[in-house]
Each structure stands twice: as C-alpha cells, then as structure tokens.
C-alpha positions in Angstrom: 0.0 0.0 0.0 1.3 3.4 -0.9 2.0 5.6 2.1 1.6 9.3 2.2 4.9 11.2 2.6 5.4 13.1 5.8 4.4 16.8 5.5 8.1 18.0 5.4 8.6 15.9 2.2 5.4 16.8 0.5 5.5 19.0 -2.6 2.7 20.9 -4.3 2.3 17.9 -6.6 2.3 15.3 -3.8 -1.0 13.7 -2.9 -2.6 15.5 -0.1 -2.7 13.6 3.2 -6.2 12.8 4.4 -6.4 12.2 8.1 -8.1 9.0 9.3 -11.7 9.2 10.1 -12.3 7.7 13.5 -14.7 4.8 13.2 -16.4 2.8 10.5 -19.6 0.9 11.4 -20.9 -1.8 9.0 -24.2 -3.4 9.6 -27.8 -3.0 8.5 -30.5 -1.1 10.3 -33.6 -3.2 11.1 -37.2 -3.0 12.2 -37.5 -4.8 15.5 -40.9 -6.1 16.6 -41.3 -7.3 20.3 -44.1 -9.8 20.8 -45.5 -11.1 24.1 -48.5 -13.5 24.4 -49.2 -13.2 20.7 -49.5 -9.4 20.9 -47.1 -6.8 19.6 -45.7 -4.9 22.6 -43.4 -2.5 20.7 -42.0 -1.7 17.3 -38.6 0.0 17.3 -35.5 0.8 15.3 -33.1 -2.1 15.5 -29.9 -3.5 14.2 -26.5 -3.4 16.1 -25.4 -0.5 13.9 -28.2 1.7 15.3 -27.4 1.1 18.9 -23.6 1.5 18.3 -23.9 4.7 16.4 -26.2 6.0 19.1 -23.5 5.5 21.7 -20.7 6.9 19.5 -22.8 10.0 18.5 -23.8 10.6 22.1 -20.1 10.4 23.1 -19.0 12.8 20.3 -17.0 10.2 18.5 -16.9 10.7 14.8 -18.1 7.7 12.8 -19.2 6.7 9.3 -21.9 4.0 8.9 -22.7 1.7 6.0 -26.1 0.1 6.2 -28.8 -1.1 3.8 -32.5 -0.8 4.1 -35.5 -1.3 2.0 -38.1 1.1 0.5 -40.2 0.7 3.7 -37.6 2.0 6.2 -39.6 4.1 8.6 -37.1 5.8 11.0 -35.2 9.1 10.9 -31.5 8.4 11.6 -28.4 10.5 11.9 -26.4 8.3 9.4 -28.3 7.8 6.1 -28.5 4.2 4.9 -28.2 2.9 1.3 -31.8 2.4 0.2 -32.5 -0.7 -2.0 -35.8 0.2 -3.6 -36.8 -3.3 -4.6 -36.2 -4.8 -1.2 -37.8 -4.5 2.3 -35.9 -3.6 5.4 -34.6 -6.4 7.5 -37.2 -7.3 10.2 -36.7 -9.2 13.4 -39.4 -10.5 15.7 -38.5 -11.2 19.3 -40.9 -13.4 21.2 -40.9 -13.1 25.0 -42.9 -16.0 26.4 -41.9 -15.2 29.9 -42.6 -11.5 29.5 -40.6 -8.4 28.8 -37.7 -8.2 31.2 -36.7 -11.8 31.0 -33.6 -12.9 29.1 -35.5 -15.9 27.5 -36.7 -14.9 24.0 -37.0 -16.5 20.6 -35.6 -14.4 17.8 -36.8 -14.7 14.2 -35.7 -12.9 11.0 -38.8 -12.5 9.0 -37.3 -10.5 6.1 -33.8 -9.6 5.0 -32.4 -6.7 3.0 -29.4 -7.0 0.7 -25.9 -7.9 2.1 -23.3 -5.2 2.3 -20.7 -5.6 -0.4 -17.0 -4.6 -0.5 -17.9 -2.0 -3.1 -20.3 -0.4 -0.5 -17.4 0.3 1.8 -15.7 3.7 1.4 -12.2 3.8 0.1 -10.8 5.7 3.2 -8.7 4.9 6.2 -10.2 4.5 9.6 -8.8 4.1 13.1 -11.4 1.5 14.0 -13.8 -0.7 12.0 -16.8 -2.4 13.5 -18.4 -5.4 11.7 -21.7 -5.7 13.4 -24.2 -7.4 11.1 -27.3 -9.1 12.7 -29.1 -10.6 9.7 -26.3 -12.2 7.7 -25.4 -9.0 5.8 -21.7 -9.1 6.5 -19.9 -11.2 3.8 -16.4 -12.7 4.2 -15.1 -10.5 1.5 -16.6 -7.4 3.1 -14.8 -8.2 6.4 -11.6 -8.6 4.3 -12.1 -5.1 2.9 -12.6 -3.7 6.4 -9.3 -5.2 7.7 -7.5 -3.6 4.8 -8.7 -0.1 5.4 -9.1 0.0 9.2 -6.2 0.0 11.6 -8.2 -2.1 14.1 -11.4 -4.1 13.5 -13.8 -5.1 16.2 -16.2 -7.9 15.2 -19.4 -9.0 16.9 -19.5 -12.8 16.6 -23.2 -12.7 15.8 -22.3 -11.2 12.4 -20.4 -14.3 11.6 -22.2 -17.3 13.1 -25.9 -16.6 12.8 -27.9 -18.7 10.4 -31.7 -18.6 9.8 -34.3 -21.3 9.5 -35.5 -21.4 5.9 -39.1 -21.9 7.0 -39.7 -19.5 10.0 -36.5 -17.5 10.1 -35.6 -18.6 13.6 -32.0 -17.6 14.5 -29.6 -20.4 15.0 -25.8 -20.4 15.6 -23.0 -22.4 13.9 -19.5 -23.0 15.1 -17.1 -20.2 14.2 -14.8 -22.6 12.3 -17.8 -23.5 10.0 -18.9 -19.9 9.4 -16.8 -19.1 6.4 -14.9 -16.3 8.2 -12.3 -18.3 10.1 -9.5 -17.5 7.5 -9.6 -13.8 8.2 -9.9 -13.8 12.0 -6.2 -13.6 12.6 -6.4 -10.1 11.1 -9.0 -8.6 13.4 -8.3 -6.9 16.7 -11.3 -7.7 18.9 -14.0 -10.4 18.9 -17.0 -9.8 21.1 -19.4 -12.6 22.0 -22.1 -13.2 24.6 -21.5 -16.1 27.0 -24.0 -18.1 25.0 -22.3 -17.3 21.7 -18.9 -18.0 23.2 -19.9 -21.7 23.3 -19.6 -21.7 19.5 -15.9 -20.8 19.3 -12.7 -22.1 20.8 -11.8 -19.2 23.2 -8.4 -20.7 23.8 -7.6 -20.6 20.1 -9.1 -17.2 19.4 -7.4 -15.4 22.3 -4.1 -16.2 20.6 -5.3 -14.4 17.4 -7.1 -11.4 18.9 -8.5 -9.9 22.0 -11.7 -11.8 22.9 -14.4 -10.1 25.1 -17.2 -12.3 26.5 -20.2 -10.5 28.0 -22.3 -12.0 30.7 -25.1 -9.5 31.3 -25.5 -8.8 35.0 -22.1 -10.5 35.7 -20.2 -8.0 33.6 -17.6 -9.3 31.0 -14.3 -11.1 30.8 -11.4 -10.2 28.5 -9.1 -12.9 27.1 -5.9 -12.1 25.3 -2.9 -14.5 25.0 -2.2 -15.6 28.5 -4.2 -12.9 30.3 -7.8 -13.1 31.6 -9.5 -10.1 33.2 -12.9 -9.8 34.8 -14.6 -6.5 34.4 -17.4 -5.7 36.9 -21.0 -4.8 35.9 -23.2 -1.9 36.7 -26.5 -2.3 38.5 -29.5 -2.3 36.1 -33.2 -3.3 36.0 -33.7 -5.2 32.8 -36.6 -4.3 30.6 -35.4 -5.6 27.2 -32.0 -7.1 26.5 -32.1 -6.1 22.9 -29.2 -3.9 21.9 -27.3 -4.3 25.2 -24.4 -6.1 23.7 -24.3 -3.6 20.8 -24.2 -0.7 23.2 -21.5 -2.5 25.1 -19.4 -2.8 22.0 -20.0 0.9 21.2 -18.9 1.9 24.7 -15.8 -0.3 24.4 -14.8 1.4 21.1 -15.5 4.8 22.6 -13.0 4.0 25.4 -10.4 2.7 22.9 -10.8 5.8 20.8 -10.3 7.9 23.9 -7.1 6.1 24.6 -8.2 4.0 27.6 -6.7 0.5 28.1 -9.0 -2.4 27.3 -10.3 -3.2 30.8 -11.2 0.5 31.3 -12.8 0.7 27.9 -14.8 -2.4 28.7 -16.1 -0.7 31.8 -17.5 2.0 29.6 -19.1 -0.8 27.5 -20.7 -2.3 30.6 -22.0 1.2 31.6 -23.7 1.8 28.2 -25.0 -1.8 28.1 -26.5 -1.4 31.6 -28.4 1.7 30.5 -29.7 0.1 27.3 -31.3 -2.9 29.0 -33.6 -0.5 30.9 -35.2 0.7 27.7 -37.2 -0.8 24.8 -35.4 0.4 21.6 -32.9 3.1 21.5 -31.9 4.7 24.8 -31.7 8.5 25.0 -28.7 9.1 27.2 -28.9 11.9 29.7 -26.6 14.9 28.7 -25.5 15.4 32.3 -24.6 11.8 32.6 -22.6 11.9 29.4 -20.6 14.9 30.5 -19.8 13.3 33.8 -18.7 10.1 32.0 -16.5 12.2 29.7 -15.0 14.0 32.7 -14.2 10.7 34.4 -12.6 9.4 31.3 -10.3 12.4 31.0 -9.5 12.1 34.7 -8.7 8.4 34.3 -6.4 9.2 31.4 -4.5 11.7 33.4 -4.2 9.3 36.3 -2.9 6.6 34.0 -0.3 9.0 32.5 1.0 9.8 36.0 0.9 6.4 37.6 3.0 3.3 37.0 0.4 1.1 38.8 -2.5 2.0 36.5 -3.2 -1.5 35.3 -4.5 -2.7 38.6 -6.6 0.3 39.4 -9.8 -0.4 37.5 -11.9 -0.7 40.6 -11.5 3.0 41.4 -12.5 3.9 37.8 -15.6 1.7 38.2 -16.4 3.4 41.6 -16.2 6.8 40.0 -18.3 5.9 37.0 -21.1 4.5 39.1 -22.5 7.9 40.3 -22.2 9.2 36.7 -24.2 6.2 35.4 -27.0 6.8 37.8 -27.4 10.4 36.8 -29.5 8.7 34.0 -31.3 6.2 36.2 -34.3 4.5 34.7 -34.5 2.3 37.8 -38.1 3.4 37.8 -41.6 2.1 36.9 -41.7 4.0 33.6 -41.5 2.1 30.3 -39.1 3.8 27.9 -39.5 3.1 24.2 -36.9 4.6 21.9 -35.9 6.9 24.8 -39.4 8.2 25.4 -41.7 7.6 28.3 -45.0 5.8 27.7 -47.7 3.9 29.5 -47.3 0.1 30.0 
C-alpha cells in the first residue's frame, strides 16, 4: 500500500494527506418487533449499527456508517443508509414467552435486505472498524475489505455465526470454524461474544489471534488475550429488554479505545452503556449530564494513568467513580421507555 509522505517531504504535486476518520460501522438497520403472548408490545428501530452509532454519536466520537434498508424503512437516523428500492428492510421479531424483562426470548428474522458488499465500503482509512451485522449481511469479502482499510477491526461474533431457519427465520448459531470467516480472523483486533455465543468458538484458540471479550449480562464481562484473563465488573440495572445491550457494550468499548483507555477500562464503559440500554425498549436516550460526567471521568482516568505506573490494577477506582455518573441517568423506575421516550405500560 502506498504511504503518504510526511508533511516535510510533500511537494505541491504530492497527494494531499487525508487524516483517518475515526470509526467505520458496518451493519444493516432493522425493524424490531417485540411480541408477548401473541400481541405486539413495541416496534422499534433495531440493528446493532443503530445502537452502536447512538453510543458513538452521544459520546462525540466521529463515525461513518454503512447500512442497507428497503423502501419501507420508517425511521429518521443520523447516518443515512443505502436504500435498496426493490427490497424490504430487515425485520426481526422477538418473542418473549416469559414477559418483557426476562432474558428468554425467541428471535426470528422475517425479512432480509441485501448484504453489504465490499464496493459499498468507502475507500478511506479508519482508526477503528466495526463489523456488526445481525441478519447475515456481512460477507467474508466485506470483512476482508474492512481489515484492509481499518487500523483495528472489532467484530461481533453474531455477524459471523448466525444462520436462519428457511421456514420461519428462527435464529440459529453455527461453530465459528464453520462460518466461512475463520480464515480472516487472525487479522482482526477484537472479537465480542455473549456467554451463549462463546460456546460456538474455541476461546483458547481465538485469544491467541485477537482480544476476545465475552459479555455475561449482569455479571459484567471477561477479557481474554494470549495468557491474560481479566474480569470487568458490571453496573446495576433493572432489565426491561436485553435487545441492543451487547451492541451498546461494543459501542462503549470502542469509545473507550478511541479515547485512549486500556482495554479493561474501555470495557467498563461498555458495561455502563449496556446497563443503560437494558432499561429501555429500543434506542436509549442518554442523559446529557450523565454523558458529560462520564467524559470528565474518562479524562480524569487518562491523566491518572499517565502519572501512575500502577495503573493496570486500578480499575476498581474507575468503576467506583463511573457508578455515580451512570445513575445520573437512572431509569431504575416504573416508567416504560420506548426509543428513549416515556410511555404507559
């Protein structure tokens, strides 16, 4: 790959250096339908890309987003998708037999928009790439394009191992080695999986190739990399809907990495944003005061790490200082929040 010359060596005829844009998010927007006892409880904007861009935008982290939707896409979004006129937007139905608030759910993809092709990806350099498909829209060749143009790529394993029943669209998982993506995984930086999804990969193998982050809901998350394993504590939350929590976690993790935090500290930010998301149906609307307090604590943590040689074992203090900021936006309350707005149950 041709490198831009340093500014001191550039001439008027030299190609002008274009600074990296910060983050590239790749994954389709969706229409999410939540169903309980045969009745529709809520219809919301979905797709990992929507939750992640919400976290990044709220945290003032610059990002580009590549997403495809159909002619029927019904939501206003900050990052315009590619509209495929002859197709419908990807739709997921989530069935909560035990009621909203329980982790048990059956997820079905009832329609799917087009996949995202390498030609849909911009020819630019990015600091971070995020491959976050939910409906099979990420292709192996698309991931290969992302690792070529991004310094670090974070992948949600659901983009790689989900398959869909040909009759009813029920979501099933295949082993990562059988996904068609295994050949490119040595080139990614981070692989995020839920504890259930982690059963479909060899963590011992993957932690030699990249940093593996396994989320466990109310138990927080664990980070595996080479010979190291780190437990990252959770934040208290009252779960309403788990949809999007893992996506918001990944968004918070990347926000922390962009800000220069080490991985465990960045994962704490991920846990914070995930804990807020489970208290909402649909997109959470983050409190501005909470966001500012989190930004202040991040800057404080960075200064502390720059001055201290014992920073690596001091994550408990960062967690303790983030907790009051997190509960500035505290929907530990009886209100039902749909897409960040209060409504009657």
